[in-house]
C-alpha positions as CSV (number, residue, x, y, z in Angstrom):
1,M,90.5,75.6,116.0
2,E,92.4,76.7,112.9
3,I,91.1,75.2,109.7
4,I,94.0,76.5,107.6
5,S,97.5,75.1,108.1
6,L,99.9,77.1,110.2
7,I,103.2,77.6,108.5
8,N,106.2,77.0,110.8
9,P,108.6,80.0,110.6
10,E,111.6,77.7,111.3
11,T,111.0,75.5,108.3
12,A,109.7,78.2,105.9
13,A,111.5,78.8,102.6
14,G,111.6,81.2,99.7
15,K,109.1,84.1,99.8
16,T,107.5,82.8,102.9
17,K,110.8,82.8,104.8
18,D,111.6,86.3,103.6
19,L,108.1,87.5,104.7
20,F,108.6,85.9,108.2
21,D,112.1,87.4,108.5
22,G,110.6,90.9,107.8
23,V,107.9,90.4,110.3
24,L,110.4,89.2,112.9
25,R,112.6,92.3,112.3
26,R,109.6,94.6,112.6
27,I,107.8,93.2,115.6
28,G,110.0,90.5,117.1
29,R,107.8,87.5,116.4
30,V,105.5,85.9,113.8
31,P,101.9,86.1,115.0
32,K,99.6,83.2,114.3
33,M,97.5,85.2,111.8
34,I,100.6,85.8,109.7
35,R,101.6,82.1,109.9
36,L,98.1,81.3,108.5
37,L,98.1,84.0,105.9
38,A,101.5,82.8,104.7
39,N,99.9,79.9,102.9
40,S,99.6,82.6,100.3
41,P,102.7,84.8,100.4
42,A,100.8,87.3,98.1
43,A,97.9,87.6,100.5
44,A,100.2,87.9,103.5
45,E,102.3,90.6,101.8
46,A,99.2,92.5,100.8
47,Y,98.1,92.5,104.4
48,I,101.5,93.5,105.7
49,Q,101.9,96.3,103.1
50,F,98.4,97.6,103.9
51,N,99.4,97.9,107.6
52,V,102.8,99.5,106.7
53,N,101.2,102.1,104.4
54,L,98.5,103.0,106.8
55,S,101.1,103.6,109.5
56,R,102.0,106.7,107.6
57,A,98.4,108.0,107.5
58,E,97.4,111.4,108.6
59,L,94.7,109.8,110.8
60,T,96.3,109.1,114.2
61,K,97.3,105.6,115.2
62,R,95.0,106.0,118.2
63,T,92.0,106.7,116.1
64,R,92.9,103.9,113.6
65,S,93.2,101.4,116.4
66,L,89.9,102.5,118.0
67,V,88.2,102.1,114.6
68,A,89.7,98.6,114.5
69,V,88.3,97.9,118.0
70,A,84.8,99.0,116.8
71,V,85.0,97.0,113.6
72,A,86.2,93.8,115.4
73,E,83.3,94.1,117.8
74,A,80.8,94.7,115.0
75,N,82.1,91.5,113.3
76,N,82.4,89.5,116.6
77,C,86.0,88.6,115.8
78,A,87.8,87.7,119.1
79,Y,91.3,87.4,117.6
80,S,91.0,90.8,115.8
81,A,89.5,92.4,118.9
82,M,92.5,91.3,120.9
83,I,94.9,92.7,118.4
84,A,93.0,96.0,118.1
85,R,92.8,96.5,121.8
86,G,96.5,95.9,122.2
87,Q,97.2,98.4,119.4
88,A,94.9,100.9,121.0
89,K,96.8,100.6,124.3
90,E,100.1,101.0,122.5
91,A,98.7,104.2,120.9
92,G,97.9,105.7,124.3
93,A,94.2,104.9,124.5
94,A,92.9,104.4,128.1
95,D,90.9,101.3,129.1
96,E,87.8,103.6,129.1
97,D,88.5,104.7,125.6
98,I,88.7,101.1,124.4
99,A,85.6,100.1,126.3
100,L,83.7,102.9,124.6
101,A,85.1,102.1,121.2
102,R,83.7,98.6,121.5
103,R,80.3,100.3,121.4
104,A,81.4,102.8,118.7
105,E,81.4,105.6,121.3
106,A,84.1,108.0,122.5
107,T,84.4,110.9,124.9
108,D,85.2,113.4,122.2
109,H,82.8,114.2,119.3
110,K,85.3,113.8,116.5
111,T,86.4,110.3,117.5
112,A,82.8,109.2,118.3
113,T,81.6,110.4,114.8
114,G,84.5,108.5,113.2
115,L,83.7,105.3,115.1
116,Q,80.0,105.5,114.3
117,F,80.8,106.0,110.7
118,A,83.1,103.0,110.7
119,V,80.5,100.7,112.1
120,E,77.9,102.1,109.7
121,V,80.3,101.4,106.8
122,V,80.4,97.8,107.9
123,A,76.7,97.4,108.5
124,M,75.8,99.2,105.2
125,R,78.6,97.6,103.2
126,G,79.9,101.0,102.3
127,M,76.6,102.5,101.2
128,V,76.5,105.2,103.9
129,G,75.4,108.2,101.8
130,T,76.6,111.7,101.4
131,S,75.2,113.0,104.7
132,R,77.5,110.7,106.7
133,V,80.6,112.1,104.9
134,L,79.3,115.6,105.6
135,Q,78.9,114.7,109.3
136,L,82.5,113.6,109.3
137,R,83.6,116.9,107.8
138,S,81.4,118.8,110.3
139,A,83.1,116.8,113.2
140,G,86.5,118.0,111.9
141,Y,87.7,115.3,109.5
142,N,89.5,116.4,106.4
143,D,89.3,114.5,103.1
144,A,92.5,112.6,103.7
145,E,91.3,111.5,107.1
146,I,87.9,110.4,105.6
147,V,89.8,108.3,103.0
148,E,91.9,106.8,105.8
149,L,88.9,106.0,107.9
150,V,87.5,103.9,105.0
151,A,90.9,102.3,104.5
152,T,91.2,101.5,108.2
153,V,87.7,99.8,108.0
154,V,88.8,97.8,105.0
155,L,92.0,96.7,106.6
156,S,90.0,95.7,109.7
157,L,87.6,93.8,107.6
158,Y,90.4,91.9,106.0
159,R,91.8,91.0,109.4
160,N,88.3,90.1,110.8
161,Y,87.1,88.1,107.8
162,F,90.4,86.2,107.4
163,N,90.5,85.2,111.1
164,L,86.8,84.3,111.2
165,V,87.2,82.0,108.2
166,A,90.5,80.6,109.4
167,G,89.3,80.0,112.9
168,T,92.4,81.7,114.3
169,E,92.8,81.0,118.0
170,I,94.3,83.6,120.3
171,D,97.9,82.4,120.8
172,T,99.5,84.8,123.2
173,P,98.4,87.5,125.6
174,G,98.8,91.1,124.5
175,N,99.3,92.5,121.1
176,A,101.0,91.9,117.8
177,A,101.4,95.0,115.6
178,L,100.5,93.1,112.4
179,G,97.9,90.7,113.8
């Protein structure tokens, strides 16, 4: 049960209405998480812009979405896990890939190394050490992709923590690009 008020897109005004209109144009609906985040248009806009900016990342959408799956599982966030699994499917990940990502595993070495790194970043609160970054490089990640792995973990944490605090209930089957 949500413990933060849901903002109704039909009665929203000002910055909140503008924010909802933008989300509607982008994905065709206003997901429950955005309706909750919109209690603070600044926080909602930060979340949306973080998503938009990472969509231009060098790290593939498939990898970013599998990282989000692993992080949601690590944090036991059902709402975020539902979003991440939907995004992974949209990015071309097979059901097997998604099931493996839930355990921070993958069929290819590079993805597996990235997923293990992401979960370790969560568990160690960022204090992973130089050797982990060197392992990423050895697996084929360049510096831009390493930065984007960390950014993807942070965005996932934002989504996870917000939804856990807010008590966001799953509102529709499938996926919403912005959560």
